[in-house]
C-alpha positions as CSV (number, residue, x, y, z in Angstrom):
1,M,0.0,0.0,0.0
2,L,2.8,2.5,0.9
3,K,5.5,1.0,-1.3
4,G,7.0,3.5,-3.7
5,K,4.9,6.4,-2.5
6,K,6.2,10.0,-2.1
7,I,5.2,11.0,1.5
8,G,5.4,14.5,2.9
9,V,5.6,14.9,6.6
10,G,4.9,18.3,8.2
11,V,6.2,19.0,11.8
12,T,4.5,21.8,13.7
13,G,4.7,23.2,17.2
14,S,3.2,20.7,19.6
15,F,6.7,20.5,21.2
16,C,5.8,17.8,23.8
17,S,4.9,15.4,20.9
18,L,8.3,15.7,19.1
19,S,9.7,12.5,20.7
20,N,6.7,10.6,19.4
21,F,7.2,12.2,16.1
22,M,10.7,10.8,15.9
23,V,9.4,7.3,16.8
24,F,6.8,7.6,13.9
25,L,9.5,8.9,11.5
26,N,11.8,6.0,12.2
27,E,9.0,3.6,11.8
28,L,7.9,5.2,8.5
29,N,11.5,5.1,7.2
30,K,11.4,1.2,7.4
31,Y,8.9,1.2,4.5
32,D,9.9,1.6,0.9
33,V,8.8,5.2,0.7
34,D,10.3,8.5,-0.4
35,I,10.0,10.8,2.6
36,Y,10.1,14.6,2.5
37,V,10.0,16.5,5.9
38,F,8.6,20.1,6.1
39,M,9.2,22.1,9.3
40,S,7.2,25.0,10.6
41,F,9.0,28.2,11.6
42,K,8.6,27.6,15.3
43,V,9.9,24.0,15.2
44,L,12.8,25.1,13.0
45,H,13.9,27.9,15.3
46,Y,12.7,27.4,18.9
47,D,14.7,25.6,21.5
48,T,12.5,24.0,24.1
49,R,12.7,21.7,27.1
50,F,11.8,18.9,24.7
51,Y,14.3,19.5,21.9
52,Q,17.0,21.8,20.6
53,A,15.9,22.9,17.2
54,A,19.2,22.3,15.4
55,N,19.5,18.9,16.9
56,L,16.0,17.9,15.8
57,R,16.7,19.0,12.3
58,K,20.0,17.1,12.2
59,E,18.4,13.9,13.5
60,I,15.6,14.2,10.9
61,E,18.0,14.7,8.1
62,E,20.1,11.7,9.2
63,I,17.0,9.5,9.1
64,I,15.6,10.6,5.7
65,Q,19.0,11.3,4.1
66,K,17.9,14.6,2.6
67,K,17.5,18.2,3.6
68,V,14.4,19.3,5.5
69,I,12.2,21.8,3.6
70,V,12.1,25.0,5.6
71,N,10.1,27.7,3.7
72,E,7.3,28.3,1.4
73,V,9.5,28.7,-1.7
74,E,11.0,25.2,-1.3
75,A,7.6,23.7,-0.4
76,E,5.8,25.2,-3.4
77,L,7.7,22.8,-5.7
78,F,5.7,19.9,-4.3
79,G,2.7,21.1,-6.2
80,P,3.8,21.2,-9.9
81,K,7.3,19.7,-9.8
82,I,7.5,17.0,-7.1
83,P,3.9,15.9,-6.4
84,L,3.3,13.9,-3.2
85,D,1.1,10.9,-2.9
86,L,0.1,11.8,0.6
87,M,0.9,14.6,3.1
88,V,1.0,13.9,6.9
89,V,1.0,16.7,9.5
90,Y,2.2,15.4,12.8
91,P,2.2,16.8,15.3
92,C,-0.5,19.2,14.0
93,S,-0.8,22.0,16.5
94,G,-4.1,23.9,17.2
95,N,-2.5,26.9,15.5
96,T,-1.7,24.9,12.3
97,L,-5.2,23.4,12.4
98,A,-6.7,26.9,12.4
99,K,-4.5,27.9,9.5
100,L,-5.5,24.9,7.4
101,C,-9.2,25.5,8.2
102,H,-9.1,29.1,7.1
103,G,-6.7,28.7,4.2
104,L,-3.8,30.6,5.7
105,N,-0.4,29.8,4.3
106,D,2.8,31.2,6.0
107,N,5.3,28.4,6.4
108,A,6.7,25.2,4.7
109,V,4.0,22.9,6.3
110,T,1.0,24.9,5.2
111,M,2.4,25.4,1.7
112,A,3.1,21.7,1.4
113,V,-0.6,21.0,2.4
114,K,-1.8,23.6,-0.1
115,S,0.4,22.1,-2.8
116,T,-0.8,18.6,-2.1
117,L,-4.5,19.6,-2.1
118,R,-3.9,21.4,-5.4
119,N,-3.0,17.9,-6.8
120,K,-6.2,16.4,-5.3
121,K,-4.2,14.2,-3.0
122,N,-5.0,13.4,0.7
123,I,-3.9,15.0,3.9
124,V,-3.5,13.1,7.2
125,L,-3.6,15.2,10.4
126,G,-2.3,14.0,13.7
127,I,-3.7,16.6,16.0
128,C,-2.0,17.4,19.3
129,S,-3.4,20.4,21.1
130,N,-4.5,21.5,24.6
131,D,-7.8,22.9,23.2
132,V,-9.1,20.3,20.7
133,L,-12.2,20.0,22.9
134,G,-12.4,23.7,23.2
135,A,-11.7,26.5,20.7
136,S,-9.9,24.3,18.2
137,G,-12.7,21.7,18.1
138,K,-14.7,23.6,15.4
139,N,-11.7,23.7,13.2
140,M,-11.1,19.9,13.6
141,M,-14.8,19.2,12.8
142,D,-14.7,21.5,9.8
143,L,-11.7,19.8,8.2
144,L,-13.0,16.3,9.1
145,N,-16.0,17.1,6.9
146,R,-13.9,18.4,4.0
147,K,-12.8,16.2,1.1
148,N,-9.1,15.0,1.2
149,Y,-8.7,15.4,5.0
150,Y,-8.3,12.4,7.4
151,L,-7.5,12.3,11.1
152,V,-5.3,10.1,13.2
153,P,-7.3,8.6,16.1
154,M,-6.8,10.6,19.3
155,Y,-7.3,10.4,23.0
156,Q,-7.6,12.7,26.0
157,D,-4.1,12.8,27.6
158,D,-5.0,14.4,31.0
159,I,-8.7,14.7,31.8
160,V,-8.0,16.4,35.2
161,K,-5.3,19.0,34.5
162,K,-6.1,19.5,30.7
163,P,-9.7,18.4,30.1
164,N,-9.8,20.0,26.6
165,S,-6.5,18.4,25.5
166,M,-6.2,15.6,23.0
167,L,-3.2,13.8,21.4
168,A,-3.1,11.8,18.2
169,D,-1.8,8.3,18.8
170,H,1.5,8.1,16.9
171,R,1.2,4.3,16.8
172,L,-1.8,4.6,14.5
173,I,-0.4,7.2,12.0
174,I,0.8,4.6,9.4
175,E,-2.4,2.7,9.6
176,T,-4.3,6.0,9.1
177,M,-2.1,6.7,6.1
178,K,-3.0,3.4,4.5
179,Y,-6.7,4.1,4.9
180,A,-6.3,7.7,3.6
181,L,-4.6,6.4,0.5
182,Q,-7.9,4.5,-0.2
183,G,-10.0,7.5,0.6
184,Q,-11.2,6.2,4.0
185,Q,-11.2,7.5,7.5
186,I,-9.9,5.0,10.0
187,Q,-12.3,4.3,12.9
188,P,-12.8,4.8,15.8
189,L,-11.6,8.4,15.8
190,F,-11.7,8.9,19.6
191,I,-9.9,6.2,21.6
192,E,-8.9,5.3,25.1
193,N,-5.5,6.4,26.4
194,N,-3.6,3.2,26.3
195,K,-0.1,4.5,27.1
């Protein structure tokens, strides 16, 4: 199903999910796929308690054996020149979710999504946000009901301290991708926290 596919992977600013992103990227790299990674401005430049930006970029480039795409000019080529078969955004922050919902384009990730949609190919979103059950919820539901968007199953990660927070389960991203390539949404969408 994935063999020989060109897969775009967008990384955005849910910084606490970056370690799970690296697990996912290493797993995806075991498949016979051509991976292109796109980084948002914040992930590219912000050092956090979870990752140093330069180290993250270096680790990614070592895995995929090519340069990370870091701006809109580089990402635009994935419309007309290097069409992707599928674009995954993981982690997809609430901020990125809002941009995609409202057609805003200001970084490599949003441009890659726009370029992929231009070619009528599918987008998989692995949403990780503290307000998915709050302000970001309407954006999630809007995109879920649009053609070409598919969501990774997610769970509430802390119902006491962060009752509106949900995280995509990184262990289900590749399975979600397989469904999305067939134009289907994997189910169930909301799952128990089985960490």
